[in-house]
Backbone bond lengths (Angstrom), bond angles and torsions (degrees), N, CA, C in turn:
res aa  C-N    CA-C-N  psi(-1)  N-CA   C-N-CA  omega(-1)  CA-C   N-CA-C  phi
1 M - - - 1.448 - - 1.522 108.73 -
2 R 1.313 117.10 135.59 1.455 122.00 -177.88 1.518 110.92 -86.47
3 N 1.332 114.95 141.49 1.458 120.81 176.90 1.530 108.10 -81.83
4 P 1.323 119.21 118.79 1.468 120.14 -176.55 1.533 112.92 -68.52
5 W 1.340 117.71 -19.57 1.463 119.37 179.09 1.522 111.35 -76.80
6 V 1.319 117.30 -23.28 1.457 120.26 -177.72 1.520 111.40 -104.60
7 H 1.334 118.16 -41.23 1.462 122.24 -171.36 1.517 113.28 -102.71
8 D 1.296 118.28 27.22 1.451 120.40 -176.17 1.524 111.20 -96.31
9 D 1.304 117.60 127.01 1.462 124.55 169.61 1.525 113.91 52.99
10 V 1.326 117.46 55.93 1.460 120.31 174.42 1.527 107.25 -80.49
11 P 1.342 117.96 120.37 1.473 119.16 -177.02 1.524 111.57 -71.78
12 D 1.356 114.12 163.77 1.460 119.59 -179.32 1.521 111.51 -67.17
13 D 1.334 117.69 -43.97 1.463 118.91 177.74 1.534 107.76 -86.87
14 A 1.334 115.16 123.13 1.462 121.38 -171.98 1.522 113.14 -73.00
15 G 1.316 119.17 -5.28 1.454 121.49 -177.66 1.517 113.62 -72.25
16 K 1.327 117.72 -21.84 1.458 120.33 -176.27 1.525 112.81 -84.90
17 G 1.283 119.37 -30.78 1.458 121.24 -177.00 1.512 110.90 90.78
18 Y 1.306 116.44 -158.54 1.452 122.17 -176.91 1.521 111.19 -86.09
19 D 1.334 115.97 152.23 1.458 122.70 173.53 1.518 108.34 -117.04
20 G 1.288 115.40 173.94 1.452 120.39 174.12 1.515 112.84 81.93
21 P 1.341 115.77 -146.16 1.468 120.34 -173.26 1.534 113.90 -67.02
22 V 1.325 117.67 -22.66 1.460 119.84 179.84 1.525 109.57 -66.05
23 R 1.314 117.38 -44.98 1.466 121.14 178.70 1.526 110.60 -64.26
24 L 1.317 116.98 -38.87 1.461 121.43 178.10 1.529 110.87 -64.65
25 L 1.324 116.62 -43.82 1.465 120.67 178.75 1.522 111.09 -64.62
26 A 1.327 117.62 -42.73 1.461 120.80 179.00 1.524 110.92 -64.28
27 A 1.321 116.80 -42.86 1.466 119.50 178.72 1.515 111.13 -63.90
28 F 1.319 117.49 -40.09 1.466 121.05 178.19 1.525 111.56 -64.60
29 M 1.326 116.80 -45.55 1.470 119.84 -177.69 1.533 111.26 -67.50
30 W 1.344 118.30 -47.35 1.461 120.54 179.52 1.521 110.97 -65.20
31 G 1.306 117.07 -39.85 1.462 120.49 178.85 1.509 112.93 -64.45
32 S 1.343 116.19 -45.25 1.461 118.70 179.92 1.526 111.02 -67.31
33 L 1.319 117.57 -38.33 1.465 120.20 177.24 1.529 110.86 -65.08
34 A 1.324 117.21 -41.68 1.464 120.25 178.05 1.520 111.12 -65.08
35 L 1.324 117.29 -41.29 1.467 119.82 178.16 1.519 112.06 -65.63
36 L 1.332 117.10 -42.34 1.467 119.90 179.81 1.522 111.78 -64.40
37 V 1.311 115.95 -49.21 1.471 119.35 -178.07 1.522 110.51 -68.21
38 G 1.327 117.58 -46.72 1.464 120.57 179.58 1.519 111.91 -62.92
39 G 1.314 116.74 -41.95 1.462 119.84 177.15 1.513 112.51 -64.00
40 F 1.320 116.04 -41.48 1.468 118.82 178.47 1.522 110.94 -64.68
41 V 1.333 117.13 -41.43 1.466 120.16 178.86 1.523 110.17 -63.46
42 L 1.335 117.52 -45.25 1.462 120.28 -179.67 1.521 112.16 -66.37
43 L 1.324 117.47 -45.85 1.456 120.20 -179.56 1.515 112.26 -67.78
44 S 1.302 117.21 -36.12 1.460 120.25 177.74 1.514 111.21 -70.61
45 G 1.328 117.12 -38.95 1.460 120.51 177.46 1.516 111.87 -66.43
46 A 1.328 117.41 -31.54 1.454 121.36 178.34 1.525 112.32 -80.88
47 G 1.324 116.86 -10.46 1.466 120.50 179.32 1.511 113.98 88.63
48 V 1.335 118.47 5.75 1.460 121.22 -179.66 1.526 110.57 -74.37
49 V 1.325 117.15 -42.44 1.458 122.83 -179.78 1.518 108.13 -110.09
50 D 1.347 116.58 131.02 1.459 119.78 178.13 1.523 108.27 -140.56
51 L 1.315 116.45 102.21 1.453 120.88 178.76 1.513 112.92 -95.78
52 A 1.335 117.54 -2.22 1.463 120.41 -177.91 1.519 109.17 -71.40
53 D 1.314 115.76 121.60 1.459 120.58 177.58 1.516 111.26 -103.06
54 G 1.327 117.25 11.74 1.454 121.08 -179.39 1.516 112.66 82.54
55 G 1.305 117.66 -3.91 1.462 121.00 -178.83 1.503 111.63 -110.97
56 S 1.296 114.72 -158.80 1.456 119.42 -175.90 1.523 112.18 -75.34
57 L 1.338 119.07 -21.29 1.461 120.81 179.08 1.529 110.73 -62.76
58 G 1.318 116.83 -42.08 1.464 120.39 178.57 1.509 111.90 -63.83
59 E 1.338 116.92 -38.68 1.462 120.30 178.42 1.515 111.03 -66.59
60 V 1.315 116.82 -39.24 1.461 120.76 179.38 1.519 110.31 -66.02
61 V 1.333 116.78 -44.29 1.465 120.28 179.05 1.521 110.07 -61.81
62 T 1.322 116.74 -43.13 1.465 120.39 179.06 1.522 110.81 -61.82
63 G 1.304 117.71 -46.21 1.464 121.26 -179.87 1.512 112.55 -63.44
64 V 1.321 117.13 -43.21 1.467 120.75 -178.56 1.526 110.91 -66.94
65 V 1.326 116.70 -44.11 1.467 119.39 -178.95 1.521 110.52 -67.14
66 A 1.334 117.97 -40.54 1.468 120.20 178.27 1.526 110.48 -64.11
67 A 1.326 117.17 -42.23 1.466 120.04 178.68 1.529 111.20 -64.83
68 L 1.323 117.44 -40.95 1.464 119.88 177.49 1.525 111.70 -64.91
69 A 1.326 117.02 -40.14 1.462 119.60 178.73 1.522 110.99 -62.94
70 L 1.322 117.02 -42.37 1.469 119.97 177.88 1.523 111.27 -67.70
71 A 1.338 117.20 -38.20 1.461 120.03 179.24 1.525 111.21 -67.38
72 L 1.318 117.10 -35.61 1.461 119.44 177.32 1.525 111.91 -72.05
73 A 1.315 117.24 -29.57 1.463 120.50 -179.13 1.526 111.98 -79.62
74 L 1.319 117.83 -23.01 1.458 120.56 -175.50 1.531 113.78 -60.20
75 P 1.336 120.80 -47.11 1.474 118.35 178.48 1.533 112.72 -62.39
76 I 1.323 116.26 -35.60 1.466 119.49 178.77 1.524 109.68 -66.62
77 L 1.330 116.46 -42.61 1.463 120.23 179.34 1.528 111.38 -63.32
78 L 1.331 116.46 -39.01 1.462 119.46 178.73 1.528 111.70 -67.16
79 K 1.329 117.68 -38.49 1.466 120.62 176.07 1.526 110.08 -64.43
80 L 1.340 116.73 -42.26 1.459 119.89 179.02 1.522 111.65 -66.69
81 L 1.321 116.47 -32.12 1.459 120.42 177.90 1.527 110.71 -64.21
82 A 1.326 116.64 -34.43 1.460 120.13 177.31 1.528 111.08 -69.72
83 I 1.336 117.12 -26.38 1.459 121.08 -179.35 1.525 110.83 -85.65
84 S 1.352 115.79 -54.03 1.452 119.81 -175.08 1.531 109.33 -156.75
85 R 1.321 116.46 133.02 1.457 120.45 178.69 1.521 111.28 -67.59
86 A 1.315 116.27 -39.45 1.464 120.01 -178.73 1.532 110.70 -65.34
87 L 1.322 116.34 -42.14 1.462 120.49 178.65 1.524 110.53 -65.43
88 A 1.319 116.89 -40.62 1.462 120.74 177.51 1.523 110.99 -65.07
89 L 1.330 117.25 -38.93 1.460 120.69 177.77 1.521 111.27 -64.13
90 L 1.335 117.03 -43.56 1.462 119.85 177.46 1.524 111.61 -62.81
91 A 1.318 117.23 -42.23 1.460 120.38 178.50 1.528 110.89 -66.39
92 F 1.331 117.04 -38.61 1.467 120.91 177.75 1.524 110.96 -63.48
93 L 1.334 116.92 -45.33 1.460 120.54 178.62 1.528 111.36 -64.62
94 G 1.321 117.06 -40.27 1.469 120.27 177.41 1.514 112.26 -64.60
95 T 1.333 116.21 -42.61 1.464 120.16 178.19 1.515 110.92 -64.81
96 G 1.327 116.43 -45.92 1.462 119.82 178.94 1.510 112.40 -61.58
97 A 1.331 116.61 -40.02 1.467 120.00 179.55 1.525 111.22 -66.65
98 S 1.329 117.40 -43.21 1.464 119.23 -178.08 1.523 111.44 -69.11
99 V 1.326 117.75 -42.39 1.470 119.75 178.39 1.528 110.16 -68.71
100 G 1.333 116.69 -38.05 1.466 119.73 177.44 1.514 112.25 -63.90
101 R 1.325 117.45 -43.11 1.463 120.36 177.00 1.520 110.89 -63.38
102 F 1.330 116.60 -37.78 1.462 120.38 177.76 1.525 110.76 -61.99
103 V 1.329 116.54 -46.61 1.465 119.92 -178.66 1.526 110.58 -66.81
104 I 1.316 117.98 -41.66 1.465 120.57 179.87 1.524 110.66 -66.04
105 A 1.332 117.25 -38.18 1.462 119.91 179.17 1.522 111.59 -66.91
106 R 1.329 117.65 -33.79 1.457 119.98 -177.79 1.523 113.25 -86.11
107 E 1.318 117.91 -24.78 1.468 121.07 -176.70 1.526 111.61 -126.24
108 P 1.335 119.14 59.15 1.470 118.64 -177.06 1.533 112.84 -68.81
109 E 1.330 118.06 -27.59 1.467 120.25 -179.62 1.522 111.58 -64.80
110 R 1.315 116.20 -38.82 1.472 120.05 179.08 1.527 111.11 -62.20
111 F 1.322 116.19 -41.63 1.458 119.40 -177.87 1.524 111.49 -73.84
112 R 1.338 116.81 -31.51 1.470 118.58 173.16 1.517 110.14 -65.34
113 A 1.324 116.70 -40.15 1.469 119.97 177.49 1.526 110.87 -64.21
114 L 1.345 117.27 -38.28 1.469 119.99 176.89 1.522 111.31 -64.06
115 L 1.329 117.10 -40.43 1.460 120.02 178.47 1.524 111.44 -66.50
116 D 1.340 116.47 -39.04 1.467 119.46 176.74 1.520 110.55 -65.11
117 A 1.318 116.83 -40.40 1.462 120.46 178.29 1.522 110.41 -65.36
118 R 1.329 116.99 -35.15 1.462 120.27 177.31 1.521 110.74 -63.01
119 D 1.339 117.15 -41.00 1.464 120.17 178.26 1.528 110.66 -63.35
120 G 1.327 116.75 -39.55 1.468 120.17 176.17 1.516 111.91 -64.68
121 L 1.326 116.28 -37.65 1.465 119.59 178.38 1.519 111.41 -66.75
122 V 1.327 116.96 -35.06 1.461 120.05 178.50 1.523 109.65 -64.47
123 E 1.346 116.84 -42.26 1.467 119.63 177.71 1.521 110.68 -63.53
124 N 1.323 117.48 -42.12 1.463 120.44 178.71 1.521 111.60 -67.96
125 A 1.317 117.07 -33.28 1.462 119.75 178.12 1.523 110.87 -66.06
126 D 1.335 116.92 -34.95 1.463 119.04 175.82 1.524 110.42 -62.71
127 S 1.333 117.10 -42.90 1.465 120.25 177.74 1.520 111.08 -64.06
128 L 1.332 116.40 -39.86 1.459 120.68 179.07 1.524 110.41 -65.91
129 G 1.324 117.64 -37.78 1.453 121.01 176.30 1.518 111.97 -62.97
130 E 1.345 116.96 -39.27 1.461 120.27 176.28 1.530 111.02 -64.38
131 L 1.344 116.98 -36.86 1.461 120.45 177.60 1.526 110.72 -63.82
132 F 1.341 117.09 -42.36 1.458 120.44 178.38 1.529 111.25 -64.98
133 E 1.322 116.45 -39.60 1.463 119.47 177.13 1.520 110.82 -62.64
134 F 1.327 117.32 -41.02 1.460 121.58 177.54 1.524 110.51 -62.36
135 A 1.345 116.51 -43.06 1.472 119.97 179.42 1.528 110.57 -65.47
136 D 1.334 117.01 -37.89 1.472 119.65 177.77 1.522 111.59 -66.37
137 S 1.312 117.28 -36.83 1.462 119.31 179.46 1.528 111.28 -71.01
138 M 1.330 116.20 -27.59 1.464 120.20 178.78 1.517 112.39 -83.51
139 S 1.290 119.43 -16.88 1.449 121.68 -168.78 1.527 114.78 -58.34
140 P 1.339 122.94 -39.92 1.473 118.82 178.02 1.527 112.13 -62.38
141 A 1.327 117.20 -41.29 1.463 119.62 179.56 1.525 111.03 -67.77
142 V 1.305 116.95 -37.95 1.464 120.40 -179.37 1.520 110.32 -68.31
143 V 1.339 117.36 -40.46 1.460 120.66 178.97 1.527 110.06 -64.50
144 D 1.349 117.64 -42.78 1.463 120.52 177.93 1.524 111.10 -62.19
145 G 1.347 116.86 -42.78 1.470 120.46 179.29 1.519 111.60 -65.01
146 A 1.314 116.50 -39.80 1.464 120.02 179.76 1.525 110.55 -66.98
147 S 1.332 117.10 -39.05 1.464 118.80 179.44 1.526 111.08 -67.06
148 V 1.344 118.93 -35.37 1.463 121.87 176.64 1.524 110.27 -64.87
149 V 1.337 116.99 -42.44 1.466 120.73 179.36 1.515 110.40 -65.06
150 I 1.329 117.78 -42.48 1.470 120.97 -179.86 1.528 110.38 -66.27
151 D 1.344 116.85 -40.52 1.462 119.88 177.98 1.524 111.51 -62.32
152 A 1.349 116.47 -41.88 1.459 120.53 -179.58 1.526 110.74 -66.69
153 A 1.331 116.47 -41.04 1.467 119.88 179.64 1.513 111.01 -66.39
154 T 1.314 117.63 -39.48 1.464 120.79 177.87 1.523 111.94 -66.18
155 A 1.333 115.57 -42.20 1.457 119.52 179.82 1.528 111.09 -65.11
156 T 1.332 116.95 -37.71 1.466 120.71 178.97 1.518 109.79 -67.81
157 A 1.307 117.41 -40.57 1.454 120.94 -178.79 1.516 112.00 -66.87
158 V 1.320 116.70 -36.01 1.453 120.97 -179.33 1.542 111.56 -80.96
159 G 1.303 117.13 -24.19 1.464 121.29 179.98 1.507 113.62 100.90
160 L 1.318 117.94 14.95 1.469 122.15 176.55 1.526 109.67 -85.89
161 P 1.323 117.67 155.40 1.465 119.23 177.09 1.529 109.55 -70.96
162 V 1.336 115.62 141.50 1.457 122.32 -179.52 1.523 107.54 -86.40
163 A 1.305 117.81 127.07 1.465 121.39 -178.03 1.506 111.30 -90.29
């Protein structure tokens, strides 16, 4: 028995897709998902809705909503890419900015920790730079010592006296 929701009114030219209740169901599901995710992002960014409890549940909700928002934007971005690269770039930047602001607004502690870690990395990079400067200052002496060792090893291998 055929499922009427899946096998109903498939046109002869495959470019159009399905007609009938399948298209209606797809439009309803994508529309409701876009409204739910977009509404949650907007309300959360405005501070009206706050599900973050300071634990891992808030991080999971933030990650899932951000991933859904990006997944919903991807088909639109691909359609815009077929129309105009500049328009697709503007939509991509707008989507990235809105999702990024949403994530930063919901997880400010993570970004503060990243900034603190960046400051620590800058201090460590200064120490690493001093190490490289020390190695550069040693390099002529090290090269001379290495050449003496190589000369001695070659002379020993060949059977010449080592000077």
